[in-house]
PDB file of N, CA, C and O in Angstrom:
ATOM      1  N   MET A   1     -12.991  -3.672 -20.218  1.00  0.00           N
ATOM      2  CA  MET A   1     -12.978  -3.706 -18.769  1.00  0.00           C
ATOM      3  C   MET A   1     -11.714  -2.970 -18.293  1.00  0.00           C
ATOM      4  O   MET A   1     -10.623  -3.288 -18.767  1.00  0.00           O
ATOM      5  N   PRO A   2     -11.824  -2.014 -17.387  1.00  0.00           N
ATOM      6  CA  PRO A   2     -10.645  -1.286 -16.906  1.00  0.00           C
ATOM      7  C   PRO A   2      -9.703  -2.193 -16.119  1.00  0.00           C
ATOM      8  O   PRO A   2     -10.114  -3.192 -15.528  1.00  0.00           O
ATOM      9  N   ARG A   3      -8.449  -1.820 -16.132  1.00  0.00           N
ATOM     10  CA  ARG A   3      -7.412  -2.531 -15.362  1.00  0.00           C
ATOM     11  C   ARG A   3      -6.914  -1.585 -14.284  1.00  0.00           C
ATOM     12  O   ARG A   3      -6.574  -0.436 -14.565  1.00  0.00           O
ATOM     13  N   TRP A   4      -6.873  -2.070 -13.056  1.00  0.00           N
ATOM     14  CA  TRP A   4      -6.511  -1.252 -11.903  1.00  0.00           C
ATOM     15  C   TRP A   4      -5.217  -1.748 -11.288  1.00  0.00           C
ATOM     16  O   TRP A   4      -5.017  -2.953 -11.132  1.00  0.00           O
ATOM     17  N   GLY A   5      -4.340  -0.823 -10.940  1.00  0.00           N
ATOM     18  CA  GLY A   5      -3.123  -1.143 -10.215  1.00  0.00           C
ATOM     19  C   GLY A   5      -3.375  -1.007  -8.726  1.00  0.00           C
ATOM     20  O   GLY A   5      -3.999  -0.044  -8.281  1.00  0.00           O
ATOM     21  N   LEU A   6      -2.892  -1.971  -7.958  1.00  0.00           N
ATOM     22  CA  LEU A   6      -2.964  -1.931  -6.500  1.00  0.00           C
ATOM     23  C   LEU A   6      -1.593  -1.472  -6.011  1.00  0.00           C
ATOM     24  O   LEU A   6      -0.607  -2.195  -6.155  1.00  0.00           O
ATOM     25  N   LEU A   7      -1.529  -0.276  -5.433  1.00  0.00           N
ATOM     26  CA  LEU A   7      -0.262   0.373  -5.132  1.00  0.00           C
ATOM     27  C   LEU A   7      -0.043   0.541  -3.636  1.00  0.00           C
ATOM     28  O   LEU A   7      -0.976   0.839  -2.890  1.00  0.00           O
ATOM     29  N   ALA A   8       1.203   0.346  -3.203  1.00  0.00           N
ATOM     30  CA  ALA A   8       1.589   0.563  -1.806  1.00  0.00           C
ATOM     31  C   ALA A   8       2.769   1.523  -1.778  1.00  0.00           C
ATOM     32  O   ALA A   8       3.740   1.346  -2.514  1.00  0.00           O
ATOM     33  N   GLU A   9       2.681   2.532  -0.934  1.00  0.00           N
ATOM     34  CA  GLU A   9       3.768   3.484  -0.735  1.00  0.00           C
ATOM     35  C   GLU A   9       4.245   3.371   0.706  1.00  0.00           C
ATOM     36  O   GLU A   9       3.434   3.317   1.630  1.00  0.00           O
ATOM     37  N   GLN A  10       5.566   3.334   0.900  1.00  0.00           N
ATOM     38  CA  GLN A  10       6.114   3.267   2.252  1.00  0.00           C
ATOM     39  C   GLN A  10       7.485   3.915   2.297  1.00  0.00           C
ATOM     40  O   GLN A  10       8.141   4.095   1.271  1.00  0.00           O
ATOM     41  N   HIS A  11       7.900   4.258   3.495  1.00  0.00           N
ATOM     42  CA  HIS A  11       9.245   4.768   3.681  1.00  0.00           C
ATOM     43  C   HIS A  11      10.221   3.595   3.703  1.00  0.00           C
ATOM     44  O   HIS A  11       9.955   2.566   4.326  1.00  0.00           O
ATOM     45  N   VAL A  12      11.338   3.757   3.028  1.00  0.00           N
ATOM     46  CA  VAL A  12      12.418   2.775   3.091  1.00  0.00           C
ATOM     47  C   VAL A  12      13.665   3.502   3.567  1.00  0.00           C
ATOM     48  O   VAL A  12      13.775   4.719   3.423  1.00  0.00           O
ATOM     49  N   GLY A  13      14.591   2.762   4.126  1.00  0.00           N
ATOM     50  CA  GLY A  13      15.794   3.365   4.669  1.00  0.00           C
ATOM     51  C   GLY A  13      15.572   3.750   6.125  1.00  0.00           C
ATOM     52  O   GLY A  13      14.493   3.559   6.686  1.00  0.00           O
ATOM     53  N   THR A  14      16.623   4.297   6.716  1.00  0.00           N
ATOM     54  CA  THR A  14      16.553   4.673   8.120  1.00  0.00           C
ATOM     55  C   THR A  14      17.109   6.074   8.313  1.00  0.00           C
ATOM     56  O   THR A  14      17.827   6.602   7.464  1.00  0.00           O
ATOM     57  N   GLY A  15      16.759   6.664   9.454  1.00  0.00           N
ATOM     58  CA  GLY A  15      17.287   7.980   9.813  1.00  0.00           C
ATOM     59  C   GLY A  15      17.009   9.022   8.757  1.00  0.00           C
ATOM     60  O   GLY A  15      15.908   9.090   8.209  1.00  0.00           O
ATOM     61  N   GLU A  16      18.023   9.846   8.467  1.00  0.00           N
ATOM     62  CA  GLU A  16      17.890  10.932   7.487  1.00  0.00           C
ATOM     63  C   GLU A  16      17.796  10.413   6.054  1.00  0.00           C
ATOM     64  O   GLU A  16      17.420  11.157   5.148  1.00  0.00           O
ATOM     65  N   GLY A  17      18.135   9.144   5.845  1.00  0.00           N
ATOM     66  CA  GLY A  17      18.130   8.574   4.501  1.00  0.00           C
ATOM     67  C   GLY A  17      16.799   7.995   4.070  1.00  0.00           C
ATOM     68  O   GLY A  17      16.727   7.328   3.038  1.00  0.00           O
ATOM     69  N   LYS A  18      15.738   8.233   4.839  1.00  0.00           N
ATOM     70  CA  LYS A  18      14.422   7.693   4.466  1.00  0.00           C
ATOM     71  C   LYS A  18      13.918   8.334   3.183  1.00  0.00           C
ATOM     72  O   LYS A  18      14.109   9.527   2.950  1.00  0.00           O
ATOM     73  N   GLN A  19      13.279   7.531   2.367  1.00  0.00           N
ATOM     74  CA  GLN A  19      12.646   8.042   1.152  1.00  0.00           C
ATOM     75  C   GLN A  19      11.402   7.213   0.864  1.00  0.00           C
ATOM     76  O   GLN A  19      11.284   6.074   1.316  1.00  0.00           O
ATOM     77  N   TRP A  20      10.475   7.795   0.109  1.00  0.00           N
ATOM     78  CA  TRP A  20       9.257   7.088  -0.273  1.00  0.00           C
ATOM     79  C   TRP A  20       9.575   6.106  -1.394  1.00  0.00           C
ATOM     80  O   TRP A  20      10.357   6.402  -2.297  1.00  0.00           O
ATOM     81  N   SER A  21       8.964   4.952  -1.319  1.00  0.00           N
ATOM     82  CA  SER A  21       9.090   3.950  -2.365  1.00  0.00           C
ATOM     83  C   SER A  21       7.688   3.437  -2.692  1.00  0.00           C
ATOM     84  O   SER A  21       6.849   3.293  -1.803  1.00  0.00           O
ATOM     85  N   ILE A  22       7.445   3.164  -3.961  1.00  0.00           N
ATOM     86  CA  ILE A  22       6.133   2.645  -4.369  1.00  0.00           C
ATOM     87  C   ILE A  22       6.299   1.240  -4.930  1.00  0.00           C
ATOM     88  O   ILE A  22       7.274   0.932  -5.616  1.00  0.00           O
ATOM     89  N   SER A  23       5.319   0.396  -4.619  1.00  0.00           N
ATOM     90  CA  SER A  23       5.303  -0.977  -5.121  1.00  0.00           C
ATOM     91  C   SER A  23       3.953  -1.248  -5.765  1.00  0.00           C
ATOM     92  O   SER A  23       2.920  -0.779  -5.287  1.00  0.00           O
ATOM     93  N   VAL A  24       3.970  -1.998  -6.836  1.00  0.00           N
ATOM     94  CA  VAL A  24       2.731  -2.467  -7.448  1.00  0.00           C
ATOM     95  C   VAL A  24       2.463  -3.849  -6.862  1.00  0.00           C
ATOM     96  O   VAL A  24       3.209  -4.795  -7.118  1.00  0.00           O
ATOM     97  N   LEU A  25       1.396  -3.959  -6.077  1.00  0.00           N
ATOM     98  CA  LEU A  25       1.074  -5.215  -5.410  1.00  0.00           C
ATOM     99  C   LEU A  25       0.378  -6.190  -6.340  1.00  0.00           C
ATOM    100  O   LEU A  25       0.396  -7.399  -6.108  1.00  0.00           O
ATOM    101  N   GLY A  26      -0.236  -5.667  -7.392  1.00  0.00           N
ATOM    102  CA  GLY A  26      -0.948  -6.516  -8.337  1.00  0.00           C
ATOM    103  C   GLY A  26      -1.878  -5.690  -9.192  1.00  0.00           C
ATOM    104  O   GLY A  26      -1.862  -4.460  -9.147  1.00  0.00           O
ATOM    105  N   HIS A  27      -2.690  -6.382  -9.972  1.00  0.00           N
ATOM    106  CA  HIS A  27      -3.657  -5.730 -10.859  1.00  0.00           C
ATOM    107  C   HIS A  27      -4.998  -6.443 -10.749  1.00  0.00           C
ATOM    108  O   HIS A  27      -5.070  -7.633 -10.443  1.00  0.00           O
ATOM    109  N   VAL A  28      -6.050  -5.684 -11.006  1.00  0.00           N
ATOM    110  CA  VAL A  28      -7.405  -6.234 -11.030  1.00  0.00           C
ATOM    111  C   VAL A  28      -8.079  -5.718 -12.291  1.00  0.00           C
ATOM    112  O   VAL A  28      -8.062  -4.517 -12.563  1.00  0.00           O
ATOM    113  N   GLU A  29      -8.673  -6.625 -13.061  1.00  0.00           N
ATOM    114  CA  GLU A  29      -9.493  -6.223 -14.194  1.00  0.00           C
ATOM    115  C   GLU A  29     -10.935  -6.336 -13.756  1.00  0.00           C
ATOM    116  O   GLU A  29     -11.403  -7.415 -13.390  1.00  0.00           O
ATOM    117  N   GLY A  30     -11.640  -5.211 -13.795  1.00  0.00           N
ATOM    118  CA  GLY A  30     -13.024  -5.201 -13.344  1.00  0.00           C
ATOM    119  C   GLY A  30     -13.420  -3.807 -12.909  1.00  0.00           C
ATOM    120  O   GLY A  30     -12.909  -2.812 -13.421  1.00  0.00           O
ATOM    121  N   THR A  31     -14.335  -3.748 -11.960  1.00  0.00           N
ATOM    122  CA  THR A  31     -14.827  -2.463 -11.487  1.00  0.00           C
ATOM    123  C   THR A  31     -13.875  -1.882 -10.432  1.00  0.00           C
ATOM    124  O   THR A  31     -13.054  -2.592  -9.852  1.00  0.00           O
ATOM    125  N   ARG A  32     -14.011  -0.589 -10.207  1.00  0.00           N
ATOM    126  CA  ARG A  32     -13.216   0.062  -9.158  1.00  0.00           C
ATOM    127  C   ARG A  32     -13.530  -0.561  -7.796  1.00  0.00           C
ATOM    128  O   ARG A  32     -12.631  -0.750  -6.978  1.00  0.00           O
ATOM    129  N   GLU A  33     -14.795  -0.879  -7.556  1.00  0.00           N
ATOM    130  CA  GLU A  33     -15.191  -1.490  -6.284  1.00  0.00           C
ATOM    131  C   GLU A  33     -14.494  -2.836  -6.076  1.00  0.00           C
ATOM    132  O   GLU A  33     -14.080  -3.155  -4.961  1.00  0.00           O
ATOM    133  N   GLU A  34     -14.364  -3.621  -7.143  1.00  0.00           N
ATOM    134  CA  GLU A  34     -13.657  -4.907  -7.043  1.00  0.00           C
ATOM    135  C   GLU A  34     -12.183  -4.675  -6.734  1.00  0.00           C
ATOM    136  O   GLU A  34     -11.584  -5.413  -5.951  1.00  0.00           O
ATOM    137  N   ALA A  35     -11.603  -3.652  -7.347  1.00  0.00           N
ATOM    138  CA  ALA A  35     -10.194  -3.333  -7.098  1.00  0.00           C
ATOM    139  C   ALA A  35      -9.986  -2.859  -5.664  1.00  0.00           C
ATOM    140  O   ALA A  35      -9.000  -3.235  -5.030  1.00  0.00           O
ATOM    141  N   VAL A  36     -10.897  -2.041  -5.145  1.00  0.00           N
ATOM    142  CA  VAL A  36     -10.783  -1.559  -3.760  1.00  0.00           C
ATOM    143  C   VAL A  36     -10.902  -2.730  -2.780  1.00  0.00           C
ATOM    144  O   VAL A  36     -10.180  -2.776  -1.784  1.00  0.00           O
ATOM    145  N   ALA A  37     -11.793  -3.660  -3.051  1.00  0.00           N
ATOM    146  CA  ALA A  37     -11.934  -4.842  -2.193  1.00  0.00           C
ATOM    147  C   ALA A  37     -10.649  -5.668  -2.191  1.00  0.00           C
ATOM    148  O   ALA A  37     -10.218  -6.142  -1.139  1.00  0.00           O
ATOM    149  N   ALA A  38     -10.038  -5.841  -3.359  1.00  0.00           N
ATOM    150  CA  ALA A  38      -8.771  -6.575  -3.448  1.00  0.00           C
ATOM    151  C   ALA A  38      -7.661  -5.812  -2.729  1.00  0.00           C
ATOM    152  O   ALA A  38      -6.809  -6.422  -2.081  1.00  0.00           O
ATOM    153  N   LEU A  39      -7.665  -4.483  -2.837  1.00  0.00           N
ATOM    154  CA  LEU A  39      -6.657  -3.670  -2.168  1.00  0.00           C
ATOM    155  C   LEU A  39      -6.773  -3.792  -0.655  1.00  0.00           C
ATOM    156  O   LEU A  39      -5.764  -3.865   0.046  1.00  0.00           O
ATOM    157  N   ARG A  40      -7.998  -3.815  -0.154  1.00  0.00           N
ATOM    158  CA  ARG A  40      -8.177  -3.962   1.293  1.00  0.00           C
ATOM    159  C   ARG A  40      -7.556  -5.274   1.782  1.00  0.00           C
ATOM    160  O   ARG A  40      -6.876  -5.295   2.807  1.00  0.00           O
ATOM    161  N   GLU A  41      -7.786  -6.348   1.062  1.00  0.00           N
ATOM    162  CA  GLU A  41      -7.182  -7.640   1.430  1.00  0.00           C
ATOM    163  C   GLU A  41      -5.661  -7.536   1.452  1.00  0.00           C
ATOM    164  O   GLU A  41      -5.011  -8.032   2.372  1.00  0.00           O
ATOM    165  N   GLN A  42      -5.098  -6.886   0.433  1.00  0.00           N
ATOM    166  CA  GLN A  42      -3.645  -6.703   0.369  1.00  0.00           C
ATOM    167  C   GLN A  42      -3.146  -5.891   1.562  1.00  0.00           C
ATOM    168  O   GLN A  42      -2.134  -6.234   2.174  1.00  0.00           O
ATOM    169  N   ALA A  43      -3.861  -4.809   1.889  1.00  0.00           N
ATOM    170  CA  ALA A  43      -3.448  -3.935   2.997  1.00  0.00           C
ATOM    171  C   ALA A  43      -3.509  -4.671   4.327  1.00  0.00           C
ATOM    172  O   ALA A  43      -2.638  -4.485   5.177  1.00  0.00           O
ATOM    173  N   GLU A  44      -4.519  -5.497   4.516  1.00  0.00           N
ATOM    174  CA  GLU A  44      -4.652  -6.241   5.768  1.00  0.00           C
ATOM    175  C   GLU A  44      -3.533  -7.248   5.961  1.00  0.00           C
ATOM    176  O   GLU A  44      -3.151  -7.531   7.097  1.00  0.00           O
ATOM    177  N   GLN A  45      -2.999  -7.794   4.878  1.00  0.00           N
ATOM    178  CA  GLN A  45      -1.969  -8.828   4.955  1.00  0.00           C
ATOM    179  C   GLN A  45      -0.553  -8.299   4.727  1.00  0.00           C
ATOM    180  O   GLN A  45       0.415  -9.051   4.846  1.00  0.00           O
ATOM    181  N   TYR A  46      -0.428  -7.027   4.403  1.00  0.00           N
ATOM    182  CA  TYR A  46       0.857  -6.449   3.981  1.00  0.00           C
ATOM    183  C   TYR A  46       1.911  -6.537   5.074  1.00  0.00           C
ATOM    184  O   TYR A  46       1.636  -6.257   6.241  1.00  0.00           O
ATOM    185  N   LYS A  47       3.113  -6.926   4.685  1.00  0.00           N
ATOM    186  CA  LYS A  47       4.269  -6.994   5.593  1.00  0.00           C
ATOM    187  C   LYS A  47       5.269  -5.934   5.144  1.00  0.00           C
ATOM    188  O   LYS A  47       6.051  -6.174   4.225  1.00  0.00           O
ATOM    189  N   PRO A  48       5.252  -4.758   5.785  1.00  0.00           N
ATOM    190  CA  PRO A  48       6.158  -3.680   5.366  1.00  0.00           C
ATOM    191  C   PRO A  48       7.606  -3.976   5.734  1.00  0.00           C
ATOM    192  O   PRO A  48       7.904  -4.860   6.537  1.00  0.00           O
ATOM    193  N   GLN A  49       8.488  -3.206   5.118  1.00  0.00           N
ATOM    194  CA  GLN A  49       9.910  -3.358   5.376  1.00  0.00           C
ATOM    195  C   GLN A  49      10.258  -2.956   6.813  1.00  0.00           C
ATOM    196  O   GLN A  49      11.108  -3.584   7.445  1.00  0.00           O
ATOM    197  N   HIS A  50       9.604  -1.914   7.325  1.00  0.00           N
ATOM    198  CA  HIS A  50       9.848  -1.432   8.692  1.00  0.00           C
ATOM    199  C   HIS A  50       8.514  -1.229   9.383  1.00  0.00           C
ATOM    200  O   HIS A  50       7.555  -0.857   8.706  1.00  0.00           O
ATOM    201  N   PRO A  51       8.390  -1.438  10.630  1.00  0.00           N
ATOM    202  CA  PRO A  51       9.328  -2.135  11.499  1.00  0.00           C
ATOM    203  C   PRO A  51       9.238  -3.638  11.285  1.00  0.00           C
ATOM    204  O   PRO A  51       8.236  -4.155  10.791  1.00  0.00           O
ATOM    205  N   TYR A  52      10.298  -4.321  11.665  1.00  0.00           N
ATOM    206  CA  TYR A  52      10.375  -5.763  11.445  1.00  0.00           C
ATOM    207  C   TYR A  52       9.309  -6.499  12.251  1.00  0.00           C
ATOM    208  O   TYR A  52       8.629  -7.384  11.731  1.00  0.00           O
ATOM    209  N   ARG A  53       9.170  -6.134  13.508  1.00  0.00           N
ATOM    210  CA  ARG A  53       8.157  -6.739  14.383  1.00  0.00           C
ATOM    211  C   ARG A  53       7.346  -5.626  15.043  1.00  0.00           C
ATOM    212  O   ARG A  53       7.683  -5.182  16.140  1.00  0.00           O
ATOM    213  N   PRO A  54       6.292  -5.180  14.391  1.00  0.00           N
ATOM    214  CA  PRO A  54       5.515  -4.069  14.964  1.00  0.00           C
ATOM    215  C   PRO A  54       4.823  -4.468  16.263  1.00  0.00           C
ATOM    216  O   PRO A  54       4.380  -5.605  16.428  1.00  0.00           O
ATOM    217  N   LYS A  55       4.740  -3.505  17.179  1.00  0.00           N
ATOM    218  CA  LYS A  55       4.029  -3.730  18.434  1.00  0.00           C
ATOM    219  C   LYS A  55       2.521  -3.606  18.226  1.00  0.00           C
ATOM    220  O   LYS A  55       1.730  -4.222  18.940  1.00  0.00           O
ATOM    221  N   ARG A  56       2.141  -2.805  17.244  1.00  0.00           N
ATOM    222  CA  ARG A  56       0.719  -2.567  16.974  1.00  0.00           C
ATOM    223  C   ARG A  56       0.536  -2.231  15.504  1.00  0.00           C
ATOM    224  O   ARG A  56       1.357  -1.526  14.917  1.00  0.00           O
ATOM    225  N   ARG A  57      -0.549  -2.739  14.903  1.00  0.00           N
ATOM    226  CA  ARG A  57      -0.934  -2.432  13.520  1.00  0.00           C
ATOM    227  C   ARG A  57      -2.342  -1.867  13.541  1.00  0.00           C
ATOM    228  O   ARG A  57      -3.246  -2.465  14.125  1.00  0.00           O
ATOM    229  N   VAL A  58      -2.535  -0.713  12.905  1.00  0.00           N
ATOM    230  CA  VAL A  58      -3.862  -0.114  12.801  1.00  0.00           C
ATOM    231  C   VAL A  58      -4.096   0.220  11.329  1.00  0.00           C
ATOM    232  O   VAL A  58      -3.269   0.883  10.702  1.00  0.00           O
ATOM    233  N   LEU A  59      -5.216  -0.237  10.781  1.00  0.00           N
ATOM    234  CA  LEU A  59      -5.547   0.022   9.382  1.00  0.00           C
ATOM    235  C   LEU A  59      -6.729   0.978   9.322  1.00  0.00           C
ATOM    236  O   LEU A  59      -7.768   0.734   9.936  1.00  0.00           O
ATOM    237  N   TYR A  60      -6.566   2.074   8.574  1.00  0.00           N
ATOM    238  CA  TYR A  60      -7.606   3.079   8.387  1.00  0.00           C
ATOM    239  C   TYR A  60      -8.054   3.077   6.930  1.00  0.00           C
ATOM    240  O   TYR A  60      -7.324   2.647   6.036  1.00  0.00           O
ATOM    241  N   ARG A  61      -9.273   3.570   6.715  1.00  0.00           N
ATOM    242  CA  ARG A  61      -9.782   3.718   5.353  1.00  0.00           C
ATOM    243  C   ARG A  61     -10.342   5.122   5.193  1.00  0.00           C
ATOM    244  O   ARG A  61     -11.055   5.626   6.060  1.00  0.00           O
ATOM    245  N   ASP A  62     -10.005   5.747   4.061  1.00  0.00           N
ATOM    246  CA  ASP A  62     -10.562   7.046   3.698  1.00  0.00           C
ATOM    247  C   ASP A  62     -10.975   6.943   2.237  1.00  0.00           C
ATOM    248  O   ASP A  62     -10.146   7.098   1.340  1.00  0.00           O
ATOM    249  N   GLY A  63     -12.247   6.684   2.000  1.00  0.00           N
ATOM    250  CA  GLY A  63     -12.712   6.485   0.632  1.00  0.00           C
ATOM    251  C   GLY A  63     -12.105   5.224   0.043  1.00  0.00           C
ATOM    252  O   GLY A  63     -12.336   4.126   0.549  1.00  0.00           O
ATOM    253  N   ASP A  64     -11.328   5.375  -1.028  1.00  0.00           N
ATOM    254  CA  ASP A  64     -10.679   4.239  -1.688  1.00  0.00           C
ATOM    255  C   ASP A  64      -9.231   4.064  -1.260  1.00  0.00           C
ATOM    256  O   ASP A  64      -8.514   3.242  -1.832  1.00  0.00           O
ATOM    257  N   THR A  65      -8.792   4.820  -0.268  1.00  0.00           N
ATOM    258  CA  THR A  65      -7.401   4.789   0.190  1.00  0.00           C
ATOM    259  C   THR A  65      -7.333   4.157   1.575  1.00  0.00           C
ATOM    260  O   THR A  65      -8.210   4.370   2.412  1.00  0.00           O
ATOM    261  N   PHE A  66      -6.275   3.373   1.804  1.00  0.00           N
ATOM    262  CA  PHE A  66      -6.055   2.757   3.109  1.00  0.00           C
ATOM    263  C   PHE A  66      -4.729   3.257   3.659  1.00  0.00           C
ATOM    264  O   PHE A  66      -3.793   3.518   2.904  1.00  0.00           O
ATOM    265  N   LEU A  67      -4.654   3.388   4.979  1.00  0.00           N
ATOM    266  CA  LEU A  67      -3.428   3.814   5.648  1.00  0.00           C
ATOM    267  C   LEU A  67      -3.148   2.827   6.769  1.00  0.00           C
ATOM    268  O   LEU A  67      -3.969   2.640   7.667  1.00  0.00           O
ATOM    269  N   LEU A  68      -1.983   2.200   6.706  1.00  0.00           N
ATOM    270  CA  LEU A  68      -1.546   1.254   7.720  1.00  0.00           C
ATOM    271  C   LEU A  68      -0.519   1.951   8.600  1.00  0.00           C
ATOM    272  O   LEU A  68       0.520   2.400   8.118  1.00  0.00           O
ATOM    273  N   VAL A  69      -0.817   2.040   9.897  1.00  0.00           N
ATOM    274  CA  VAL A  69       0.083   2.686  10.853  1.00  0.00           C
ATOM    275  C   VAL A  69       0.628   1.601  11.766  1.00  0.00           C
ATOM    276  O   VAL A  69      -0.125   0.818  12.346  1.00  0.00           O
ATOM    277  N   LEU A  70       1.976   1.568  11.886  1.00  0.00           N
ATOM    278  CA  LEU A  70       2.636   0.537  12.663  1.00  0.00           C
ATOM    279  C   LEU A  70       3.509   1.173  13.737  1.00  0.00           C
ATOM    280  O   LEU A  70       4.343   2.032  13.450  1.00  0.00           O
ATOM    281  N   ASP A  71       3.306   0.739  14.975  1.00  0.00           N
ATOM    282  CA  ASP A  71       4.146   1.204  16.072  1.00  0.00           C
ATOM    283  C   ASP A  71       5.359   0.293  16.165  1.00  0.00           C
ATOM    284  O   ASP A  71       5.233  -0.909  16.399  1.00  0.00           O
ATOM    285  N   GLY A  72       6.544   0.886  15.976  1.00  0.00           N
ATOM    286  CA  GLY A  72       7.787   0.151  16.125  1.00  0.00           C
ATOM    287  C   GLY A  72       8.360   0.382  17.514  1.00  0.00           C
ATOM    288  O   GLY A  72       7.719   0.997  18.366  1.00  0.00           O
ATOM    289  N   THR A  73       9.545  -0.105  17.731  1.00  0.00           N
ATOM    290  CA  THR A  73      10.197   0.056  19.023  1.00  0.00           C
ATOM    291  C   THR A  73      10.512   1.515  19.302  1.00  0.00           C
ATOM    292  O   THR A  73      10.295   1.992  20.416  1.00  0.00           O
ATOM    293  N   TRP A  74      11.030   2.243  18.288  1.00  0.00           N
ATOM    294  CA  TRP A  74      11.423   3.634  18.491  1.00  0.00           C
ATOM    295  C   TRP A  74      10.620   4.620  17.661  1.00  0.00           C
ATOM    296  O   TRP A  74      10.576   5.804  17.996  1.00  0.00           O
ATOM    297  N   GLN A  75       9.990   4.172  16.601  1.00  0.00           N
ATOM    298  CA  GLN A  75       9.309   5.074  15.691  1.00  0.00           C
ATOM    299  C   GLN A  75       7.978   4.496  15.232  1.00  0.00           C
ATOM    300  O   GLN A  75       7.723   3.298  15.352  1.00  0.00           O
ATOM    301  N   VAL A  76       7.144   5.370  14.709  1.00  0.00           N
ATOM    302  CA  VAL A  76       5.901   4.964  14.055  1.00  0.00           C
ATOM    303  C   VAL A  76       6.147   4.990  12.550  1.00  0.00           C
ATOM    304  O   VAL A  76       6.723   5.944  12.027  1.00  0.00           O
ATOM    305  N   PHE A  77       5.717   3.957  11.867  1.00  0.00           N
ATOM    306  CA  PHE A  77       5.858   3.847  10.423  1.00  0.00           C
ATOM    307  C   PHE A  77       4.469   3.784   9.812  1.00  0.00           C
ATOM    308  O   PHE A  77       3.499   3.430  10.483  1.00  0.00           O
ATOM    309  N   HIS A  78       4.381   4.132   8.533  1.00  0.00           N
ATOM    310  CA  HIS A  78       3.087   4.039   7.875  1.00  0.00           C
ATOM    311  C   HIS A  78       3.257   3.668   6.408  1.00  0.00           C
ATOM    312  O   HIS A  78       4.293   3.913   5.791  1.00  0.00           O
ATOM    313  N   CYS A  79       2.197   3.065   5.878  1.00  0.00           N
ATOM    314  CA  CYS A  79       2.128   2.689   4.469  1.00  0.00           C
ATOM    315  C   CYS A  79       0.780   3.170   3.941  1.00  0.00           C
ATOM    316  O   CYS A  79      -0.238   3.068   4.625  1.00  0.00           O
ATOM    317  N   ARG A  80       0.785   3.690   2.728  1.00  0.00           N
ATOM    318  CA  ARG A  80      -0.447   4.164   2.094  1.00  0.00           C
ATOM    319  C   ARG A  80      -0.742   3.263   0.894  1.00  0.00           C
ATOM    320  O   ARG A  80       0.149   2.942   0.108  1.00  0.00           O
ATOM    321  N   PHE A  81      -1.993   2.868   0.771  1.00  0.00           N
ATOM    322  CA  PHE A  81      -2.424   1.966  -0.289  1.00  0.00           C
ATOM    323  C   PHE A  81      -3.472   2.675  -1.136  1.00  0.00           C
ATOM    324  O   PHE A  81      -4.429   3.237  -0.602  1.00  0.00           O
ATOM    325  N   THR A  82      -3.296   2.650  -2.458  1.00  0.00           N
ATOM    326  CA  THR A  82      -4.234   3.301  -3.357  1.00  0.00           C
ATOM    327  C   THR A  82      -4.517   2.413  -4.567  1.00  0.00           C
ATOM    328  O   THR A  82      -3.745   1.517  -4.907  1.00  0.00           O
ATOM    329  N   VAL A  83      -5.643   2.696  -5.197  1.00  0.00           N
ATOM    330  CA  VAL A  83      -6.050   2.055  -6.446  1.00  0.00           C
ATOM    331  C   VAL A  83      -5.923   3.105  -7.539  1.00  0.00           C
ATOM    332  O   VAL A  83      -6.348   4.247  -7.361  1.00  0.00           O
ATOM    333  N   ALA A  84      -5.339   2.722  -8.666  1.00  0.00           N
ATOM    334  CA  ALA A  84      -5.227   3.662  -9.792  1.00  0.00           C
ATOM    335  C   ALA A  84      -5.506   2.914 -11.093  1.00  0.00           C
ATOM    336  O   ALA A  84      -5.048   1.790 -11.294  1.00  0.00           O
ATOM    337  N   GLU A  85      -6.262   3.561 -11.964  1.00  0.00           N
ATOM    338  CA  GLU A  85      -6.552   2.934 -13.252  1.00  0.00           C
ATOM    339  C   GLU A  85      -5.318   2.973 -14.132  1.00  0.00           C
ATOM    340  O   GLU A  85      -4.694   4.022 -14.289  1.00  0.00           O
ATOM    341  N   GLN A  86      -4.962   1.825 -14.710  1.00  0.00           N
ATOM    342  CA  GLN A  86      -3.824   1.761 -15.615  1.00  0.00           C
ATOM    343  C   GLN A  86      -4.266   2.287 -16.976  1.00  0.00           C
ATOM    344  O   GLN A  86      -5.201   1.762 -17.581  1.00  0.00           O
ATOM    345  N   LEU A  87      -3.593   3.319 -17.446  1.00  0.00           N
ATOM    346  CA  LEU A  87      -3.948   3.931 -18.729  1.00  0.00           C
ATOM    347  C   LEU A  87      -3.070   3.461 -19.874  1.00  0.00           C
ATOM    348  O   LEU A  87      -3.522   3.390 -21.017  1.00  0.00           O
ATOM    349  N   SER A  88      -1.813   3.137 -19.577  1.00  0.00           N
ATOM    350  CA  SER A  88      -0.915   2.641 -20.620  1.00  0.00           C
ATOM    351  C   SER A  88       0.197   1.825 -19.976  1.00  0.00           C
ATOM    352  O   SER A  88       0.414   1.881 -18.766  1.00  0.00           O
ATOM    353  N   ASP A  89       0.898   1.065 -20.817  1.00  0.00           N
ATOM    354  CA  ASP A  89       2.028   0.243 -20.366  1.00  0.00           C
ATOM    355  C   ASP A  89       2.946   0.071 -21.564  1.00  0.00           C
ATOM    356  O   ASP A  89       2.553  -0.526 -22.567  1.00  0.00           O
ATOM    357  N   SER A  90       4.158   0.585 -21.470  1.00  0.00           N
ATOM    358  CA  SER A  90       5.083   0.511 -22.610  1.00  0.00           C
ATOM    359  C   SER A  90       5.546  -0.924 -22.879  1.00  0.00           C
ATOM    360  O   SER A  90       6.049  -1.212 -23.965  1.00  0.00           O
ATOM    361  N   ALA A  91       5.385  -1.823 -21.910  1.00  0.00           N
ATOM    362  CA  ALA A  91       5.790  -3.206 -22.104  1.00  0.00           C
ATOM    363  C   ALA A  91       4.677  -4.061 -22.729  1.00  0.00           C
ATOM    364  O   ALA A  91       4.892  -5.231 -23.049  1.00  0.00           O
ATOM    365  N   ALA A  92       3.512  -3.478 -22.897  1.00  0.00           N
ATOM    366  CA  ALA A  92       2.393  -4.260 -23.440  1.00  0.00           C
ATOM    367  C   ALA A  92       2.437  -4.331 -24.948  1.00  0.00           C
ATOM    368  O   ALA A  92       1.568  -4.951 -25.562  1.00  0.00           O
TER     369      ALA A  92
END
């Protein structure tokens, strides 16, 4: 049975010091469809680092990818969520 990583990418830092950061939200053993369903739940509940108190949250889906767009006080922030099959793990 394949193992899928549930991944979230977001900007961290402020101003010119912003950079992309990736987090592994969890794993799903099963079908890709099961992993995408679990990822959607994660994306709907996700609490990003910025903005602290968003004025608006909008979640989009494009195939197996989700995009969370958050309106902050001064800026718009976004997080991208993807499913990827785990092929190896050096800690295993």
